[in-house]
C-alpha angles and dihedrals in degrees: 000000000000090000092045091054087071090061093044089055092043091054090058087062097053111108115253093007108119133166093280092053092044091053090052092048094049090054088061100043134052094227142009089250091059089060091062091045094050122106117256094241090054092051092048092060094057112103112260095013109083129162100305096052091041088053091050091053094049092044095050113115106155098105089137090075090057090048090052090051093051090050089050093051092048093049094051097035095245117163116230108211125192131171108284093037110118091229095050109115102263094202090065091059089075091059114093091220098042113162112266092208128026128187113210132181115184144058106253119116107250088201099057116152093250123037128170131180114215116199140166149127124333088218099052129179128229087261091057091050092048094050093046091052093046097048096047093044089054091049093051097088090057096060097239125177109231117211127189141142104263090238127139117279124017093007094059092042090053092051093046094047091049091052091047089054093045094249120142112246133193127206115207110208133206093214142040123299092247089086143028121229122227091032089211087073095057093107091046090051091052090053090047091053088057094047102026127340152246123259137192141160092211123098122239113279093040111130124219093258119172095250091058096066099071087050089051091049093061089063092049089052098042102042095063138067090226139014117217117201109200104177132345143147122236091268130056147056097306092062090049091050092048090050091049091049090053091049089052089055092248125146113260124198130185135192111229122231138190115300093241097043109108091197090062096040092100094052092047090050093051090051095044093050092048091244091121137027117239115248134172101179146024088253088065089058093049091050096045093047092044090233099141096100090176089076095047114105117254113272111270125217103243123207112235110259124200112222099193094172097053124110118239092259092048090049090051092052094048090049090055092047092049091067098057141033091240134001129200119236090241091058091049091051092049094047096050128072092220133096118265091248092055090047091049091052092047092050091051091051091049091051091050089051089052092239097119136025129218115230130193115279095039092289125145132198135191114247 
């Protein structure tokens, strides 16, 4: 795999080959290296590639840049994560544009049982600060991983409050890991690396240019079970992130504000348009996500039941559900060798048959 990482990184430098195209390519080849070794006519036949992109792959020669990046990551003990790596954030795998390569410095588990993204305005109010502190403090006893973007305002407050409450926290960056932006958060980033980490899909040397932030936001939205919008206007990155989270079929929550407060106008809009659920505390998150395991009934010993009329995919799902009191949809998707659309249809059929029940937080249990 170490050798193949070179080719993963090199692919990110091929013109017009983005994460969507890389995902398609990697479904047709056993390794990233095989993509470069493939014949042009073979590449052209792959959906979404065509003759121009196939030509770009075959014409690519700048492997030295990938070698430099590998040297950089080894020197600074940065983990290079690709799909298939056990430490790659599994929740991102359900996103159609999941990053093909991630650079991660830190020790926190990116696949913790409970992950939330906390986002909001860079120019927060006292109310925004108070609600961020309150929500994260109330989440602290449930061992939640807190993700944000290390920006000014709500992002920084979320990271600091998480550290204060001994929660691991991850900062997702819109640039390479050779720098910290804003530089005023350098000390905060160092503390986060000890207690959480920093993450990016940009190579070293990449500057925090404006166009990088929407790309960063898709990771913030996709890496978590839920996105919490604390305070935002109708414009800005937080609204983009909330929209992305909804598109990824993630839970979105928003803190309401006064009707005439422009800094809460975005949150109020998300709630009013049913794009986010209204919350006023961390306890609301725990309840909505069904994370308070203390109130779950003790696991019962179930007698094995033969479902002779079930399809193979339905049988696979019931087998997964039989092992736990409740299972998240992401875990079902990762455990089954079927597409997410087939799994969704099978789950619906099982619900209609009364064999399984849908719980808050995209959890399912066997009846």
